[in-house]
C-alpha atoms as an extended CHARMM CRD file, in Angstrom:
* protein
*
       141  EXT
         1         1  MET       CA            142.5770000000       17.9600000000       -5.2620000000  PROA      1               0.0000000000
         2         2  LEU       CA            141.4220000000       21.4830000000       -4.4950000000  PROA      2               0.0000000000
         3         3  PRO       CA            143.2200000000       24.5290000000       -5.9060000000  PROA      3               0.0000000000
         4         4  ASN       CA            145.1890000000       26.7170000000       -3.5210000000  PROA      4               0.0000000000
         5         5  GLY       CA            143.0040000000       29.0490000000       -1.5020000000  PROA      5               0.0000000000
         6         6  VAL       CA            139.7680000000       27.0530000000       -1.8750000000  PROA      6               0.0000000000
         7         7  LEU       CA            140.0840000000       25.1180000000        1.3760000000  PROA      7               0.0000000000
         8         8  PRO       CA            140.3960000000       28.2700000000        3.5710000000  PROA      8               0.0000000000
         9         9  MET       CA            137.2940000000       29.6980000000        1.8650000000  PROA      9               0.0000000000
        10        10  ILE       CA            135.3220000000       26.5070000000        2.5610000000  PROA      10              0.0000000000
        11        11  LEU       CA            136.4620000000       26.4500000000        6.1760000000  PROA      11              0.0000000000
        12        12  ALA       CA            135.6070000000       30.1290000000        6.6500000000  PROA      12              0.0000000000
        13        13  ALA       CA            132.1550000000       29.6160000000        5.1690000000  PROA      13              0.0000000000
        14        14  SER       CA            131.4350000000       26.5920000000        7.3740000000  PROA      14              0.0000000000
        15        15  GLU       CA            132.6520000000       28.3910000000       10.5030000000  PROA      15              0.0000000000
        16        16  THR       CA            130.5610000000       31.4230000000        9.5760000000  PROA      16              0.0000000000
        17        17  ALA       CA            127.4580000000       29.2480000000        9.1780000000  PROA      17              0.0000000000
        18        18  THR       CA            128.1530000000       27.5010000000       12.4880000000  PROA      18              0.0000000000
        19        19  HSD       CA            128.6280000000       30.8610000000       14.1930000000  PROA      19              0.0000000000
        20        20  ALA       CA            125.3540000000       32.1660000000       12.7430000000  PROA      20              0.0000000000
        21        21  ALA       CA            123.4750000000       29.0770000000       13.9930000000  PROA      21              0.0000000000
        22        22  HSD       CA            124.8710000000       29.5440000000       17.5130000000  PROA      22              0.0000000000
        23        23  SER       CA            124.6600000000       33.3250000000       17.6490000000  PROA      23              0.0000000000
        24        24  THR       CA            124.3480000000       35.2180000000       20.9080000000  PROA      24              0.0000000000
        25        25  SER       CA            120.7880000000       36.1680000000       20.0620000000  PROA      25              0.0000000000
        26        26  GLY       CA            119.8320000000       32.4500000000       20.1150000000  PROA      26              0.0000000000
        27        27  ARG       CA            117.3780000000       32.8480000000       17.2370000000  PROA      27              0.0000000000
        28        28  GLY       CA            119.3850000000       30.9530000000       14.6270000000  PROA      28              0.0000000000
        29        29  HSD       CA            120.3230000000       34.0510000000       12.6510000000  PROA      29              0.0000000000
        30        30  ALA       CA            123.0660000000       36.5760000000       13.1350000000  PROA      30              0.0000000000
        31        31  SER       CA            122.6390000000       40.0230000000       14.5950000000  PROA      31              0.0000000000
        32        32  SER       CA            124.4990000000       43.0470000000       13.2240000000  PROA      32              0.0000000000
        33        33  SER       CA            127.3180000000       42.5980000000       15.7610000000  PROA      33              0.0000000000
        34        34  ASP       CA            127.5770000000       38.9240000000       14.7390000000  PROA      34              0.0000000000
        35        35  LEU       CA            127.7580000000       39.9370000000       11.0680000000  PROA      35              0.0000000000
        36        36  HSD       CA            130.4940000000       42.4550000000       11.8360000000  PROA      36              0.0000000000
        37        37  GLU       CA            132.4450000000       39.7780000000       13.6810000000  PROA      37              0.0000000000
        38        38  MET       CA            132.0080000000       37.3060000000       10.7930000000  PROA      38              0.0000000000
        39        39  LEU       CA            133.1610000000       39.8520000000        8.2150000000  PROA      39              0.0000000000
        40        40  SER       CA            136.2430000000       40.7310000000       10.2270000000  PROA      40              0.0000000000
        41        41  TYR       CA            137.0200000000       37.0160000000       10.5830000000  PROA      41              0.0000000000
        42        42  SER       CA            136.5800000000       36.3580000000        6.8530000000  PROA      42              0.0000000000
        43        43  SER       CA            138.9280000000       39.2160000000        5.9280000000  PROA      43              0.0000000000
        44        44  HSD       CA            141.5970000000       37.6380000000        8.1270000000  PROA      44              0.0000000000
        45        45  ALA       CA            140.8750000000       34.1340000000        6.7860000000  PROA      45              0.0000000000
        46        46  PHE       CA            141.6380000000       35.0880000000        3.1760000000  PROA      46              0.0000000000
        47        47  HSD       CA            144.8470000000       37.0230000000        3.9490000000  PROA      47              0.0000000000
        48        48  LEU       CA            144.4310000000       39.5320000000        1.1040000000  PROA      48              0.0000000000
        49        49  SER       CA            146.6270000000       42.5580000000        1.3550000000  PROA      49              0.0000000000
        50        50  PRO       CA            145.6240000000       45.9630000000       -0.0360000000  PROA      50              0.0000000000
        51        51  THR       CA            148.0580000000       45.3240000000       -2.8930000000  PROA      51              0.0000000000
        52        52  HSD       CA            146.0690000000       42.2510000000       -3.9040000000  PROA      52              0.0000000000
        53        53  HSD       CA            142.8540000000       44.2880000000       -3.8900000000  PROA      53              0.0000000000
        54        54  VAL       CA            144.4730000000       46.8390000000       -6.1960000000  PROA      54              0.0000000000
        55        55  MET       CA            145.7020000000       44.0730000000       -8.4790000000  PROA      55              0.0000000000
        56        56  MET       CA            142.2330000000       42.5140000000       -8.6140000000  PROA      56              0.0000000000
        57        57  ALA       CA            140.7640000000       45.8920000000       -9.5840000000  PROA      57              0.0000000000
        58        58  THR       CA            143.5000000000       46.2800000000      -12.1910000000  PROA      58              0.0000000000
        59        59  SER       CA            142.7020000000       42.8320000000      -13.5820000000  PROA      59              0.0000000000
        60        60  ALA       CA            139.0280000000       43.7460000000      -13.8630000000  PROA      60              0.0000000000
        61        61  ALA       CA            139.8620000000       47.0120000000      -15.6380000000  PROA      61              0.0000000000
        62        62  VAL       CA            142.1820000000       45.2350000000      -18.0810000000  PROA      62              0.0000000000
        63        63  LEU       CA            139.5230000000       42.6170000000      -18.8330000000  PROA      63              0.0000000000
        64        64  ILE       CA            136.9810000000       45.3660000000      -19.5050000000  PROA      64              0.0000000000
        65        65  THR       CA            139.3350000000       47.1320000000      -21.9210000000  PROA      65              0.0000000000
        66        66  MET       CA            140.0610000000       43.8070000000      -23.6280000000  PROA      66              0.0000000000
        67        67  THR       CA            136.3210000000       43.3310000000      -24.1320000000  PROA      67              0.0000000000
        68        68  LEU       CA            135.9870000000       46.8420000000      -25.5410000000  PROA      68              0.0000000000
        69        69  ALA       CA            138.9060000000       46.1710000000      -27.8910000000  PROA      69              0.0000000000
        70        70  LEU       CA            137.2040000000       43.0360000000      -29.2120000000  PROA      70              0.0000000000
        71        71  ILE       CA            133.9820000000       44.9880000000      -29.7490000000  PROA      71              0.0000000000
        72        72  ARG       CA            135.9500000000       47.6210000000      -31.6570000000  PROA      72              0.0000000000
        73        73  ALA       CA            137.6430000000       44.9150000000      -33.7330000000  PROA      73              0.0000000000
        74        74  MET       CA            134.2690000000       43.5060000000      -34.7470000000  PROA      74              0.0000000000
        75        75  ALA       CA            132.6140000000       46.8720000000      -35.4000000000  PROA      75              0.0000000000
        76        76  GLY       CA            135.5360000000       48.8110000000      -36.8940000000  PROA      76              0.0000000000
        77        77  PRO       CA            134.5830000000       50.4840000000      -40.1500000000  PROA      77              0.0000000000
        78        78  THR       CA            138.0170000000       50.0290000000      -41.7460000000  PROA      78              0.0000000000
        79        79  VAL       CA            140.6420000000       47.3030000000      -41.7300000000  PROA      79              0.0000000000
        80        80  PHE       CA            143.1000000000       49.5610000000      -39.9360000000  PROA      80              0.0000000000
        81        81  ASP       CA            140.6310000000       50.1720000000      -37.0960000000  PROA      81              0.0000000000
        82        82  ARG       CA            140.3490000000       46.4220000000      -36.6990000000  PROA      82              0.0000000000
        83        83  VAL       CA            144.1250000000       45.9570000000      -36.7970000000  PROA      83              0.0000000000
        84        84  LEU       CA            144.5730000000       48.6630000000      -34.1700000000  PROA      84              0.0000000000
        85        85  ALA       CA            141.9310000000       47.0330000000      -31.9510000000  PROA      85              0.0000000000
        86        86  LEU       CA            143.5760000000       43.6180000000      -32.2780000000  PROA      86              0.0000000000
        87        87  ASN       CA            146.9620000000       45.1310000000      -31.4540000000  PROA      87              0.0000000000
        88        88  MET       CA            145.4200000000       46.7560000000      -28.3820000000  PROA      88              0.0000000000
        89        89  PHE       CA            143.8810000000       43.4020000000      -27.3970000000  PROA      89              0.0000000000
        90        90  GLY       CA            147.2880000000       41.7280000000      -27.6550000000  PROA      90              0.0000000000
        91        91  THR       CA            148.9250000000       44.4340000000      -25.5700000000  PROA      91              0.0000000000
        92        92  LYS       CA            146.2290000000       44.1900000000      -22.8900000000  PROA      92              0.0000000000
        93        93  THR       CA            146.6640000000       40.4120000000      -22.8730000000  PROA      93              0.0000000000
        94        94  VAL       CA            150.3620000000       40.8640000000      -22.1010000000  PROA      94              0.0000000000
        95        95  LEU       CA            149.4590000000       43.3080000000      -19.3240000000  PROA      95              0.0000000000
        96        96  PHE       CA            146.9070000000       40.8680000000      -17.9140000000  PROA      96              0.0000000000
        97        97  ILE       CA            149.4540000000       38.0360000000      -17.9020000000  PROA      97              0.0000000000
        98        98  CYS       CA            151.8830000000       40.2990000000      -16.0120000000  PROA      98              0.0000000000
        99        99  VAL       CA            149.2410000000       41.2030000000      -13.4070000000  PROA      99              0.0000000000
       100       100  VAL       CA            148.3440000000       37.5320000000      -12.9280000000  PROA      100             0.0000000000
       101       101  SER       CA            152.0520000000       36.7860000000      -12.5780000000  PROA      101             0.0000000000
       102       102  PHE       CA            152.3310000000       39.3510000000       -9.8020000000  PROA      102             0.0000000000
       103       103  VAL       CA            149.1950000000       38.2190000000       -7.9590000000  PROA      103             0.0000000000
       104       104  THR       CA            150.1330000000       34.5280000000       -8.0600000000  PROA      104             0.0000000000
       105       105  ALA       CA            153.8450000000       35.2350000000       -7.4380000000  PROA      105             0.0000000000
       106       106  ARG       CA            154.8350000000       33.0820000000      -10.4250000000  PROA      106             0.0000000000
       107       107  THR       CA            157.6100000000       34.7130000000      -12.3890000000  PROA      107             0.0000000000
       108       108  ASP       CA            157.4710000000       32.0920000000      -15.1480000000  PROA      108             0.0000000000
       109       109  PHE       CA            154.3460000000       33.8580000000      -16.4610000000  PROA      109             0.0000000000
       110       110  LEU       CA            156.5640000000       36.8170000000      -17.3850000000  PROA      110             0.0000000000
       111       111  ASP       CA            158.3640000000       34.6130000000      -19.9090000000  PROA      111             0.0000000000
       112       112  LEU       CA            154.9910000000       33.7740000000      -21.4320000000  PROA      112             0.0000000000
       113       113  ALA       CA            154.0910000000       37.4660000000      -21.5670000000  PROA      113             0.0000000000
       114       114  LEU       CA            157.3470000000       38.2570000000      -23.3720000000  PROA      114             0.0000000000
       115       115  LEU       CA            156.7450000000       35.4500000000      -25.8580000000  PROA      115             0.0000000000
       116       116  TYR       CA            153.1740000000       36.5960000000      -26.4430000000  PROA      116             0.0000000000
       117       117  SER       CA            154.2910000000       40.1830000000      -27.0370000000  PROA      117             0.0000000000
       118       118  LEU       CA            156.8140000000       39.0390000000      -29.6570000000  PROA      118             0.0000000000
       119       119  MET       CA            154.1610000000       36.9140000000      -31.3730000000  PROA      119             0.0000000000
       120       120  ASN       CA            151.7620000000       39.8780000000      -31.2700000000  PROA      120             0.0000000000
       121       121  PHE       CA            154.3440000000       42.1530000000      -32.9100000000  PROA      121             0.0000000000
       122       122  ILE       CA            155.2320000000       39.6620000000      -35.6560000000  PROA      122             0.0000000000
       123       123  GLY       CA            151.5520000000       38.9460000000      -36.2830000000  PROA      123             0.0000000000
       124       124  MET       CA            150.7220000000       42.6330000000      -36.6110000000  PROA      124             0.0000000000
       125       125  VAL       CA            153.5980000000       43.2340000000      -39.0410000000  PROA      125             0.0000000000
       126       126  ALA       CA            152.4840000000       40.2560000000      -41.1440000000  PROA      126             0.0000000000
       127       127  LEU       CA            148.8490000000       41.3670000000      -41.1080000000  PROA      127             0.0000000000
       128       128  LEU       CA            149.6990000000       44.9290000000      -42.1370000000  PROA      128             0.0000000000
       129       129  ARG       CA            151.9940000000       43.6580000000      -44.8890000000  PROA      129             0.0000000000
       130       130  PHE       CA            149.2310000000       41.4030000000      -46.1770000000  PROA      130             0.0000000000
       131       131  THR       CA            146.6490000000       44.2220000000      -46.1520000000  PROA      131             0.0000000000
       132       132  GLN       CA            149.0130000000       46.4860000000      -48.1010000000  PROA      132             0.0000000000
       133       133  TYR       CA            150.5040000000       44.0800000000      -50.6610000000  PROA      133             0.0000000000
       134       134  ARG       CA            147.9500000000       41.2120000000      -50.6140000000  PROA      134             0.0000000000
       135       135  SER       CA            150.7600000000       38.6800000000      -50.1970000000  PROA      135             0.0000000000
       136       136  PHE       CA            153.4820000000       37.7500000000      -47.7240000000  PROA      136             0.0000000000
       137       137  GLY       CA            156.1060000000       37.3810000000      -50.4660000000  PROA      137             0.0000000000
       138       138  GLU       CA            158.1810000000       39.9610000000      -52.3020000000  PROA      138             0.0000000000
       139       139  GLU       CA            156.8460000000       43.4240000000      -52.9640000000  PROA      139             0.0000000000
       140       140  PRO       CA            155.3200000000       43.8530000000      -56.4290000000  PROA      140             0.0000000000
       141       141  ALA       CA            157.4220000000       45.8150000000      -58.9090000000  PROA      141             0.0000000000
């Protein structure tokens, strides 16, 4: 079973190859006008709106900032720098889940993002409490 969207890409690629083999130049490769025609066909075959292009760019930017946050978490000189980087990573993960939810038109991902944000908050509070008091129990007298 192929995932959604894979079959149109395979069909577009096979039709593009067939078109290149039977191009108007007759040489077995596509001319510049043939390439222009193939590119315009492939953009219609995938049905991506400008909004989807913006969301894909947003997803890439969020993934880059998540990577930078992980690098900061590993290289942070103090514990609080690492905690801040991990909090930023959790927040960017929630943002990424929301963007994926919008692109795939699945609103159930928003419930997962809300759950992840609550877990991120509770985890950060517990981690900061542990770094300050060295235990999760009662505060020392």
